[in-house]
VMD Tcl script that draws the C-alpha trace (Angstrom):
set ca {
  {-3.72 10.67 20.59}
  {-3.12 9.32 16.95}
  {-5.61 9.30 14.32}
  {-6.41 6.72 11.66}
  {-6.62 7.86 8.21}
  {-10.37 6.54 6.54}
  {-8.38 6.48 3.07}
  {-5.10 4.53 3.76}
  {-5.16 3.67 7.55}
  {-1.85 5.65 8.66}
  {-1.82 6.57 11.75}
  {-1.17 10.54 12.06}
  {-1.00 13.20 14.42}
  {-1.25 16.22 12.09}
  {-4.48 17.84 10.12}
  {-3.01 15.98 6.91}
  {-2.17 12.29 6.07}
  {1.59 12.43 4.89}
  {0.69 9.31 2.23}
  {-2.52 10.02 0.81}
  {-2.85 13.92 1.52}
  {-5.95 12.93 3.00}
  {-8.00 15.33 5.90}
  {-10.88 12.54 7.11}
  {-9.67 10.65 10.50}
  {-10.90 8.39 12.66}
  {-10.36 8.06 16.62}
  {-11.96 4.86 17.00}
  {-9.42 1.97 15.50}
  {-8.22 -0.94 16.67}
  {-4.90 -2.91 16.21}
  {-2.03 -1.24 14.47}
  {0.86 -2.96 12.27}
  {4.29 -1.24 11.99}
  {5.80 -1.22 8.35}
  {9.73 -0.63 8.90}
  {10.75 -1.76 5.18}
  {7.93 -1.78 2.61}
  {9.65 -3.08 -0.66}
  {10.69 -6.17 1.21}
  {7.74 -6.93 3.78}
  {5.18 -9.39 2.47}
  {2.58 -7.83 4.43}
  {2.87 -4.47 2.95}
  {3.31 -5.74 -0.21}
  {-0.55 -7.92 0.55}
  {-2.16 -5.04 2.57}
  {-0.58 -2.08 -0.27}
  {1.31 -0.20 1.87}
  {3.72 2.15 -0.04}
  {5.43 4.03 2.58}
  {6.58 2.99 6.15}
  {4.61 3.54 9.32}
  {2.41 2.89 11.59}
  {-1.11 1.86 10.34}
  {-4.66 0.81 11.63}
  {-6.00 -2.37 11.73}
  {-9.30 -1.59 11.68}
  {-11.22 1.45 11.96}
}
mol new
graphics top color blue
foreach p $ca { graphics top sphere $p radius 0.5 }
foreach p [lrange $ca 0 end-1] q [lrange $ca 1 end] { graphics top cylinder $p $q radius 0.2 }
display resetview
């Protein structure tokens, strides 16, 4: 099961977040958004998401 990074909300399966290098995660998150192209995505710009991936909407 994927965990959400408490710092950047990226959904990960490992022990460290590849985006912010954080190690604090939450197992209780709701909703997810998939960012495929952060450079051209208006949503990614508004949410300040720099890399592609799946992100939790609510922690």
